[in-house]
C-alpha positions in Angstrom: 85.3 113.3 79.0 83.0 110.3 79.6 84.0 108.6 76.3 87.7 108.9 77.2 87.0 107.7 80.7 85.3 104.6 79.3 88.3 103.9 77.1 90.6 104.2 80.1 88.4 102.0 82.1 88.5 99.3 79.5 92.2 99.4 79.5 92.4 99.1 83.3 90.0 96.2 83.4 92.0 94.1 81.0 95.3 94.7 82.7 96.4 92.0 85.2 98.3 94.3 87.5 98.2 98.1 87.9 100.6 100.4 89.8 98.7 103.5 91.2 100.9 106.5 91.9 99.2 109.3 94.0 100.2 112.7 95.1 100.6 113.2 98.9 97.9 116.0 99.3 94.2 115.4 100.1 93.3 115.4 96.4 95.9 112.8 95.5 95.2 110.6 98.5 91.4 110.6 98.0 92.0 110.0 94.3 94.3 107.1 95.0 91.8 105.5 97.4 89.1 105.8 94.7 91.4 104.2 92.1 92.3 101.4 94.5 88.7 100.7 95.5 87.6 100.6 91.9 90.4 98.2 90.9 89.7 96.0 93.9 86.0 95.8 93.0 87.0 94.9 89.4 89.3 92.1 90.7 92.4 93.9 89.3 95.6 93.3 91.3 97.3 96.6 92.1 99.8 98.4 94.3 99.6 102.0 95.6 102.6 104.4 95.9 102.6 108.0 97.1 105.0 110.6 95.9 105.7 114.2 97.0 105.9 115.2 93.3 106.1 113.7 89.9 109.1 115.4 88.3 111.6 114.1 85.7 113.6 112.3 88.4 110.6 110.6 90.0 109.4 109.7 86.5 112.7 108.0 85.7 112.3 105.9 88.8 108.8 104.9 87.7 110.2 103.9 84.3 112.8 101.8 86.0 110.1 100.0 87.9 108.5 99.3 84.5 104.9 98.7 85.7 102.6 96.8 83.4 100.3 99.9 83.6 100.8 103.0 85.7 97.9 105.0 86.9 98.9 108.6 87.9 96.5 110.3 90.2 96.5 114.1 90.7 99.8 114.6 88.9 101.3 113.6 85.6 100.0 116.4 83.4 103.2 118.4 84.1 105.4 115.6 82.6 102.9 114.4 80.0 105.5 115.2 77.3 108.1 113.0 79.0 106.2 109.7 79.3 107.5 108.0 76.2 108.2 104.3 76.9 105.5 104.0 79.6 102.0 102.5 79.4 100.0 104.8 81.6 96.7 106.5 82.4 96.6 109.9 84.0 93.7 111.4 85.9 94.8 114.9 86.7 93.5 118.5 86.6 96.7 120.5 86.5 97.9 122.4 83.5 99.4 119.9 81.0 102.9 120.2 79.6 103.5 120.8 75.9 102.3 117.4 74.9 98.8 118.9 75.1 96.1 117.5 72.8 96.4 119.3 69.5 93.5 121.6 68.9 92.4 119.7 65.8 91.9 116.6 67.9 90.0 118.0 70.8 86.6 117.3 69.3 87.5 113.6 69.0 89.5 112.7 72.0 88.7 109.0 71.6 90.2 108.8 68.2 93.3 110.7 69.5 93.5 108.3 72.4 93.6 105.3 70.0 96.4 107.0 68.0 98.3 107.8 71.2 97.5 104.5 72.8 100.3 104.1 75.4 99.5 107.2 77.5 95.9 108.3 78.0 95.0 111.4 80.1 91.7 112.6 81.5 92.0 116.3 82.3 89.5 119.2 82.1 92.1 121.4 80.5 92.0 119.2 77.4 88.4 120.5 76.8 89.2 124.1 77.6 88.0 123.9 81.2 90.0 125.1 84.2 91.5 123.2 87.1 88.4 123.8 89.2 86.1 122.0 86.9 87.2 118.7 88.5 89.9 117.7 90.9 92.4 114.8 90.6 90.0 112.8 92.7 87.2 113.9 90.4 88.8 112.8 87.2 89.7 109.5 88.9 86.1 109.1 90.0 84.9 109.5 86.4 87.2 106.5 85.4 86.0 104.5 88.4 82.4 105.2 87.4 83.2 104.1 83.8 84.6 100.8 85.2 81.3 100.1 87.0 78.3 102.3 87.3 77.8 101.0 90.8 80.9 102.9 91.9 78.8 106.1 92.3 79.1 105.6 96.0 82.7 106.7 95.6 81.4 110.2 94.7 81.6 111.1 98.4 85.4 110.7 98.6 85.7 112.6 95.2 83.9 115.6 96.7 86.1 115.5 99.7 89.1 115.7 97.3 87.5 118.6 95.4 86.7 120.6 98.6 90.1 119.9 100.1 91.6 121.3 96.9 89.6 124.5 97.5 87.5 123.9 94.4 84.3 125.3 96.1 86.1 128.4 97.3 85.6 130.8 94.4 81.9 130.3 93.9 81.1 128.9 97.4 80.0 125.7 95.7 81.6 123.1 93.4 81.3 123.7 89.7 82.0 122.1 86.4 82.2 118.3 86.2 82.0 118.3 90.0 78.3 119.1 89.8 77.7 115.8 88.1 79.8 114.0 90.7 77.9 115.7 93.5 74.6 114.6 91.9 75.8 111.0 91.7 76.6 111.1 95.4 73.2 112.5 96.3 71.5 109.9 94.2 73.6 107.1 95.7 72.6 108.5 99.2 76.2 109.0 100.3 76.2 112.8 100.1 73.9 115.7 101.1 74.4 119.3 100.0 72.8 122.2 101.8 73.2 125.9 102.0 74.7 126.8 105.4 77.5 128.7 107.1 80.7 127.6 105.3 83.0 128.1 108.2 85.4 125.3 109.1 84.4 123.0 112.0 80.6 122.6 111.6 80.8 119.0 113.0 83.6 119.1 115.6 84.3 122.6 116.9 82.4 124.4 119.6 80.4 127.1 117.9 82.4 129.9 119.5 85.6 128.3 118.3 84.2 128.0 114.8 83.6 131.7 114.8 86.9 132.5 116.5 88.9 130.8 113.8 86.9 132.2 110.9 89.2 133.5 108.2 87.2 133.2 104.9 85.6 135.6 105.6 87.3 137.4 108.5 84.6 138.6 110.9 85.5 141.9 112.6 85.7 141.7 116.4 84.9 138.0 116.4 87.7 136.3 114.4 90.6 135.7 116.8 88.6 136.6 119.9 87.0 133.6 121.6 85.4 135.6 124.5 83.8 138.0 122.1 82.3 135.0 120.2 80.8 133.6 123.4 79.3 137.0 124.2 77.9 137.3 120.7 76.1 134.0 121.0 74.8 134.7 124.5 73.4 138.1 123.4 71.3 136.2 120.8 69.9 134.0 123.6 71.8 131.0 122.5 73.6 128.9 125.1 76.8 127.6 123.6 77.4 125.2 126.5 74.7 122.7 127.3 74.7 119.9 129.8 78.3 120.7 130.7 79.7 120.6 127.2 80.3 123.0 124.3 78.0 122.2 121.4 78.9 122.2 117.7 77.2 124.1 114.9 75.4 121.1 113.4 73.7 120.3 116.7 71.7 123.5 116.4 68.1 123.5 115.0 67.7 125.3 111.7 65.8 128.2 113.4 68.8 129.0 115.6 71.2 128.6 112.6 69.2 131.1 110.7 69.2 133.5 113.6 73.0 133.3 114.0 73.6 133.6 110.3 71.4 136.7 109.9 73.0 138.4 112.9 76.5 137.7 111.6 75.5 139.4 108.3 74.2 142.4 110.3 77.3 142.4 112.5 79.6 142.5 109.4 77.6 145.1 107.5 77.5 147.4 110.5 81.3 147.3 110.7 81.8 148.3 107.1 82.4 144.9 105.5 81.4 144.8 101.8 78.7 142.6 100.4 81.2 140.4 98.5 82.9 139.4 101.7 79.6 139.1 103.7 78.3 136.7 101.0 81.2 134.4 101.8 79.7 133.5 105.1 77.2 131.2 103.4 77.6 128.6 100.7 77.0 125.0 99.8 78.2 122.5 102.4 78.7 118.7 101.9 77.8 116.0 104.4 78.9 112.4 104.1 75.8 110.6 105.2 77.4 107.3 106.0 79.7 108.9 108.7 78.7 109.4 112.3 77.4 112.8 113.5 80.1 114.7 115.3 82.9 112.9 113.4 85.4 115.0 111.4 84.6 112.6 108.5 81.0 113.7 108.2 81.8 117.2 106.9 83.7 117.2 103.5 85.9 120.2 104.5 86.9 118.6 107.9 87.5 115.2 106.2 89.8 116.8 103.7 91.8 118.6 106.3 92.3 115.3 108.2 93.6 113.6 105.1 95.8 116.5 104.3 97.5 116.3 107.7 98.4 112.7 107.0 100.1 113.5 103.7 102.0 116.5 104.9 103.7 114.4 107.6 104.7 111.5 105.3 101.8 109.3 106.3 99.7 109.4 103.1 99.1 105.6 103.7 97.2 106.4 106.9 94.9 108.9 105.1 94.5 106.4 102.3 93.3 103.7 104.7 90.8 106.1 106.3 89.4 106.8 102.8 89.2 103.1 102.2 87.1 102.6 105.3 89.4 102.0 108.2 87.6 103.6 111.2 89.9 102.1 113.9 93.7 102.2 113.9 94.0 104.4 110.8 91.4 106.9 112.0 93.1 107.2 115.4 96.5 107.7 113.8 95.0 110.4 111.5 93.5 112.3 114.4 96.8 112.3 116.2 98.5 113.6 113.0 95.9 116.4 112.8 96.6 117.5 116.3 100.3 117.6 115.6 99.6 119.5 112.3 97.7 122.2 114.1 100.6 122.7 116.6 103.0 122.9 113.7 101.0 125.5 111.9 100.8 127.7 115.0 104.6 127.5 115.4 105.1 128.2 111.7 102.9 131.4 111.8 104.8 132.5 114.9 108.1 132.1 113.0 106.7 134.1 110.1 105.7 136.9 112.4 109.2 136.8 113.9 111.1 137.1 110.5 108.5 139.3 108.8 107.2 139.3 105.2 109.4 141.2 102.7 107.8 143.2 99.9 109.0 143.8 96.3 107.2 145.6 93.6 104.6 143.0 92.6 105.1 140.2 95.2 105.8 139.6 98.8 107.9 136.7 100.2 109.5 135.0 103.2 112.2 132.3 103.5 111.5 129.7 106.2 114.9 128.0 105.8 114.5 124.7 107.8 112.1 126.2 110.4 109.0 125.2 108.4 108.5 121.8 106.8 108.6 121.9 103.0 105.3 119.9 103.0 103.4 122.6 105.0 105.0 125.8 103.9 102.3 126.3 101.4 99.6 126.1 104.1 101.6 128.5 106.2 101.8 130.9 103.3 98.1 130.8 102.6 97.4 131.6 106.3 100.1 134.3 106.5 98.6 136.0 103.4 95.4 136.5 105.4 97.3 137.8 108.5 98.1 141.4 109.6 101.7 141.3 108.3 100.8 140.6 104.7 99.4 142.7 101.8 96.4 141.1 100.1 97.1 143.1 97.0 100.2 141.0 96.3 100.7 137.3 95.8 103.0 135.7 98.4 106.0 133.5 97.7 107.3 131.2 100.4 110.6 129.3 100.5 111.6 126.3 102.6 114.5 123.9 102.5 113.8 120.4 101.2 115.8 117.3 100.6 116.0 117.9 96.9 116.4 121.6 96.8 114.4 124.7 97.8 110.7 124.3 97.9 108.7 127.2 96.7 105.0 127.8 97.4 103.1 130.7 95.9 99.6 131.8 96.8 97.3 134.5 95.5 93.7 135.7 96.0 90.6 135.4 93.9 90.7 139.2 93.4 94.2 138.8 91.9 93.0 135.9 89.8 90.3 138.1 88.3 93.0 140.7 87.4 94.8 138.1 85.3 97.2 136.4 87.8 98.3 132.9 86.6 100.8 131.5 89.2 100.9 128.1 87.4 102.5 129.6 84.3 104.8 131.8 86.4 106.0 128.9 88.6 106.6 126.7 85.6 108.6 129.3 83.6 110.5 130.9 86.5 111.6 127.6 87.9 112.8 126.4 84.5 114.8 129.6 84.1 116.9 128.7 87.2 117.1 125.0 86.6 114.1 123.8 88.6 110.6 122.6 87.9 107.2 123.9 88.9 103.5 124.3 88.1 100.1 124.0 89.8 97.0 126.1 89.7 96.5 129.8 88.7 95.9 130.9 92.3 98.1 128.3 94.1 101.3 126.9 92.6 104.7 125.7 93.6 108.2 124.7 92.4 111.5 123.2 93.5 114.6 125.2 92.6 118.3 124.7 93.2 119.7 126.2 96.5 121.2 129.7 95.9 118.9 130.6 93.0 116.2 132.3 95.2 117.3 135.9 94.3 117.2 135.2 90.6 113.9 133.3 90.9 112.3 136.2 92.9 113.4 138.7 90.3 111.8 136.7 87.5 108.6 136.1 89.5 108.3 139.8 90.4 108.7 140.8 86.8 106.2 138.2 85.5 103.6 139.0 88.1 104.1 142.7 87.4 103.5 142.0 83.7 100.4 140.0 84.3 98.9 142.6 86.6 100.2 145.6 84.8 102.6 146.7 87.5 106.2 147.7 86.7 108.9 145.7 88.6 111.9 147.5 89.9 113.6 144.5 91.4 116.8 142.9 90.1 119.2 140.3 91.4 121.7 143.1 92.0 119.5 144.5 94.8 121.4 142.4 97.3 118.6 140.3 98.7 119.5 138.4 101.8 117.8 135.5 103.7 118.0 134.6 107.3 
């Protein structure tokens, strides 16, 4: 990986102008910011463009633009086989298309890169690793580091991209190449990693709100009940409101943090929660040391959520400017977008409750029509999967209308992943079967399909999930499925 990154860095340094194309999610935005910062420091002129997706239609537009060198960040692997005629570098972590590195060349990627000189790709899948070994921001960081070893300060933004892409979720810490990126950030004194409660809002939410909105794991009698959370803290002798204001988790001394954590463990065990779920209370947390205490930019998870809100509402440029260091206008805009995002998610979940989640043999689904934005339907699906109206034993498929077709988002759980679920392969094959395109990660994937093909698509997905998990599917397109 490092040798290939160095070759890509050499190519970028000797190019007079580079066009960076980034995905609109947190991973793509943070990656594009890393690429832009590295190019700026190297004195390479460049432009940055953000895209919802890089499918064949978008790739055709890129080819028409005919950049001297295109740098694709957090996408590109899915159309790797269609890049003939382009000079490009790809820093991605999604499953590559059929133009994957031949097995006989995998031990010598540099030689293969020389032979396939026009398109170079850095992707953990090429070395047999999975998507969680490095994010799009992470592979981009490796190239930035190869451009100049002093770029290790960019490791902080790379870790934000990894955390925002849920790469720490499975093992409660980042793994793979991300460990080296983390170490770089620690040594550059821009990152700190500690074992702590891994609930969202350590820097900005009042402690009782952090507990109230806990979903990974769900805390019986506390999650969803703010008054119970306040009572829980008071019973421990902890005053959640001090000097007229609610305090945040990271304002507590370690002795009180340990007390709360140990009592949360006792609370969950006493109510029959298994050890595997209880363990998810605690994990590795990442602090950006150059950011102010109490800022949403100081905690990697909160930083990633803020940037994600920008991309989901067509303002990836705002998140990009925050990542590049704008703490004035761009930060204020991003905070306003985050407030709107939270309101949108609440309305989306209310709508899902209203229409209900339908269940087939091996999957469950809902169709949001135009009531949920296509850019946030995946987030809504993830949250709905954890709600009372869903079945955690089945992956969830969500539909929403988009300008270019029907957007599909599919989400699973780590338990289903362990049973053999691979949503990336399913989305890719099922979408192609109905004239669309798809891909992603094994546990979270998506597609865009033509309107009117939802029934056929669901039948294929239900069958494929059933085959992967050993469950027979009894659904067919003749079953008369209807959508609101």
